[in-house]
N, C-alpha and C positions, 0 to 999 in steps of 0.2 A: 372699240379702239381699233384703231386700223394699225395693222399688223404688215401690211407689205413691206416695208424695208425690211423685217427679218425675215420673211418668209425668200422674199429675193435673194437675200446674203445665202440663206442656207441652201437656194437652191443652187447657186450660183458658186459657194467655197464651202460645201460640204462642213457645214456648221461654224466656220469661223469667216474672221476679216481675213485672213492671209492673203487669199487670191487676190484680191480687189487690188486697185493703186492705192497709194497713199493717201489723196486727196479722197476717193470716193470711202475709205474705210472709215475714214474721220468723221465723213460726213451722215453714213450710216452709224457708227457708234453716237453721233448727236442725236440723230432719232430714237436709238432705244433710249438714250438718258431721257430723253421729252416724253415718251411713250409712257414711262414711269410716272411722271408729274401728272399723265392724262392730255397730254396736249399731242393731236395728231399729225403726221408729216404731211405737206402740200402736195398734191399731187401736181404732176409737172404738165402743163397744158398741152393738148392734141396739138398737129399740126395747121387742123383747120382753125383752132381757137388761138392761134397766132397770125396766121394770113390773114382772118377778120379784120385785125387790128393793124394791118400792114400802111403806114404811113398815119396811123393815128397815134394820138397821145392818151396816156392813162387819163381816163375820166369821160373819154368820148364817147356815144353811144355806137353799138356795132349790133350785129346780127349772125346767128349760127342758123344751120341748116341740118336736120334730122329728122329721118323717119318722112320726110316729105312734109316737114312741118319748118314755118320761119319761128326761131326763138329770137326774143330781144335780150339785146343782154348789154352789158357794160364793158369797156377797155381797162382792163388794172395790171397793175404792174406785178410779175410771178418771178420772183427770183430777179434773173437778168433781160428779162423781155418782156413785152408787152402783149397780153392775151385776151381773148372777148370770155368773159365771163358772163352765164344767164343770171336775169335780175330772179332776184325771191319774185313767189309767187308772194298776194296779197294775202292780207291775215283771213284764216278764215273767217264767216260772221259773228259769232260769239265775241270771236276778240276785237273785229274792227269796231263792236258796236260801243266797244268801251273807250276808244281811242280818244284822248283827250280830256278824260274822267277820271276821278276818283272815286275809291274804293267807297261803295253805300248811293253814286247815283243811280239813278233809274234809266234802262236802257232798251233796246228793242232792238230785235234784228229780222231779220226776214227768214224764213225756214220752210226751201220748197217741198221737205218729207211733213211737213206739219199739214195736217187739214184745215187750221185755222190762217196758214199761211206767216204770220206774223206773231212771235214769242217776246213776252215781257220779263225784265227780272230786274236784276240790281248787280249792279259792275263788285266783282268780290276778288280779293288778289289772291292765287293759288298758291298755295303752302310752299316753300320751299322756292317760289320763284317770283321773281318781280314782275307781274305781267297781273293785269285783269283781264278778266272773261264775264261777260254777261250771263247771270246763271238766273233761274229762277228762283221766287223764295222757298225758303226750305220750313217745313212745319215742323214746330216742336217737337220733341222725343218726347213719347208718352211720359219716360223717366222726369221730365220737366213739368208738363202740363198736369201730372198727379199731385204736384205742390202747388198749383194756382189758390191763391187766397190761403196759404198756410204759411207759417214763422218756421225758421230753422228751430229742429229740434221735435217737431209735428209728425206722429203717425202718419202713413200714409202706405200707399196699394198699388202696383201696377201690374194689370192683367196685360197677358200674351200668350197667346195659341191658347186659351182656355185653362192656362194658369195664370194664379195670383200670387205675385211674390210681396212681402210685404219688408218694410224696411219705414226712415226716417229722412224726413227734410233736411238735407244739408248743405250748404252754401259752398257752392263747387269755386274752384281756384279764379276762374276766369270770370271777372263780371258780377260775382258773390251773387250767381244764379242758384236757384232751390232745385236740388233734385231730388229725387225718391229713390235712396241707394240705401242694401240691407247694408248693414254694422259693420262686416267682414271687408265687403270693397271699401267703403271710404276709410277702413284705418291701414287699410294694404300701405307700408310704408314708404313707398315710392311715389304714393297719392299723399298722404301724410308731409313728404317731406317738401312738399310745393303749396301747404297750405299757406296763405296771406304772402305768394310769392308772382313773378311775371311769367311769362313765358319767355325762355333764355338767359334768366338769374341760376348760378350757380346754386346746389345742391346736393342734398347727401343722405345717405339713410343706412341702417345696420341691413347685412344679411349673414347671419349666421356669426360668423365670431370674425366677418372682416365688413369693411366700410367702404361704399361704392360712393363715389363720388360722380357725380356728373351736370344736367342742366336739365331745367323745369322746359316740356315741350308739348304743348296741345294736342291731343289727341281729338278730334272731331273740335266742336266749338264751345266747350265746356271746361272739358275736364283738361289739368295739369297733373302729369307725369313727371316723375326725375328720372331720364335715361342716362346711361352711359356718354361721353362721347363719340361722336361718330369715327373712324377711324380716318385720316387725311392721308392723301397721297404726297410723297416729298417734293419740294417745291420744284420750279424748274432752274436749269444754272444761273447764274447771275447774268453773266454772259449774254444767253439768249435773252432776257429782262432788257439788261441795257440796249441791246440793239436795234429795240424800237422805243426809246425814250422820245420821243418829244414827234414819234411817226405817229401815225393814223393806220385803223383797220385797211388793210390789204396793203398796206405801203412794202414796196419792195424792202430786204434788209438781208445785213452778214454779220456774221461774228466771227472770231478766230477760236479753232477748237482742235487741240491737239495740234499746232502750229500750222494749220490749214484753215482757207477761210471756208465757209458753210454758207451757202443763199436760202434763203426763205423768204417768207412772206408774215407781217406783224397780226396776228392773230389771239383774240381774247381766251386767256387761262379760262380754266372749267371755273373758276370763280367769276368768272363775267366781271372783276374791277382789272385787271393786270394785262396789260398787251406783251406779248414774247412773241419771237423768230423763229416760227416753227419752218423747220430743212424741208425744202425739198425730198420728196421720197426717193428712197436710189433703189434701183433697180441693175440686178446683176449682169455682168458684162460676160 
């Protein structure tokens, strides 16, 4: 998370906002509040980026020069100006291979580092991210193959690095797959709390004289474990969210903060579902 506003303000003011004019101090305070919600400030465009979009409108193509290279971009509204923003690079081949596909679909892509040149696999959803990637088929782990042809409760054994571990075939919470687990592992309270549940379901288990509440989360492909909820950052100020109502990503926006107008651009909140007005980064004067 960028701390440009905080660093600039501390350097200019000796640790406070008092030396800034009221409007700049209000903008710096808004930046700080939004950073606590995981929303970074919007960098002010360079003079070259603004010049590249002179006489152009938001959405028009543009070009920037850097290190003797020409960079293609698109004119976008940034605060009160229109500036050239470099186009995002194309997705890496493993991600591009799953464009327009669904989880479980076959896929392939060219890999210059692979002697065979082409990799094949299956589109899989990355955990905690709504994006597909083309991944090679995974081999079943030894704890699963040890229970092939067996039934729940049957004795089993898993060999690992020359050591053999005995256990029982137990139906895991995800898809009922049988796995060879020692009794103590299967009986762990966080695991038992998610028996017959699905990922995301509420759960609880006893830890000493306390009750731990949480949600069932998948560890790997077959095991569900009851884990406490992750801490969530505070939500951004509602005025910053309202400022982007009926707007799109990258649109200019503004809102009133401490009786002053703060300008910025609409950006996705960290949850990826809400647009919020990210203020322009503040520099000390």
